[in-house]
C-alpha atoms as one frame of an Amber mdcrd trajectory, in Angstrom:
protein
  23.074  -0.679  22.901  20.012  -1.586  20.724  20.467  -4.278  18.070  19.533
  -2.996  14.535  16.340  -4.364  13.237  13.908  -3.909  10.275  16.501  -4.495
   7.449  15.831  -6.893   4.447  17.818  -7.271   1.393  16.848  -8.489  -2.257
  19.783 -10.034  -4.360  18.797  -9.101  -8.109  21.611 -10.466 -10.135  24.375
  -7.657 -10.163  22.466  -5.558  -7.703  21.822  -5.933  -3.936  18.724  -3.657
  -2.795  18.717  -2.954   0.946  15.192  -1.906   2.267  14.673  -0.603   5.945
  11.325  -1.159   7.152   9.805  -1.827   3.752  11.428   1.417   2.099  14.531
   1.254  -0.222  17.675   2.538   1.773  20.379   1.832  -0.886  21.476  -0.155
  -4.091  24.883  -1.814  -4.079  26.236  -2.596  -7.355  29.586  -4.256  -8.528
  32.328  -4.771  -6.066  30.161  -3.589  -3.159  27.331  -6.123  -3.829  30.040
  -8.972  -4.144  31.745  -7.825  -0.650  28.194  -7.593   0.890  27.156 -11.001
  -0.352  30.349 -12.511   1.171  29.849 -10.537   4.415  26.476 -11.391   5.048
  27.117 -15.173   4.864  29.614 -14.822   7.690  28.045 -12.242  10.041  25.311
 -10.676  11.346  23.056  -9.494   8.502  21.160  -6.838  10.479  24.279  -5.136
  11.791  26.031  -5.328   8.403  23.048  -3.698   6.626  22.761  -0.988   9.124
  26.514  -0.162   8.623  26.321  -0.220   4.807  23.288   2.224   4.822  24.665
   4.442   7.708  21.614   3.857   9.463  23.017   2.977  12.985  23.854   4.700
  16.230  27.555   5.130  17.138  26.955   6.067  20.814  28.608   9.665  20.165
  25.659  11.559  19.055  25.258  13.474  22.305  29.178  14.587  22.420  29.178
  15.263  18.590  26.063  17.429  19.053  27.776  19.785  21.640  31.155  19.939
  19.774  32.083  23.580  18.728  32.378  22.543  15.037  28.692  21.561  15.136
  27.117  24.419  16.995
């Protein structure tokens, strides 16, 4: 499995802006921003930002593509 890369974040007071390869991917505010700040200190920041933005591979893309619901 490939490790996520290319993510950066900017803490702007009450907001956290997450960038992916230089482009803004999402903005976290309030409680989500606070949880993000706590989690980024204790874990893998690239993995966390990939999860928050939804920009990561789960390993089931091929099977989901072939599912009857998705045809």
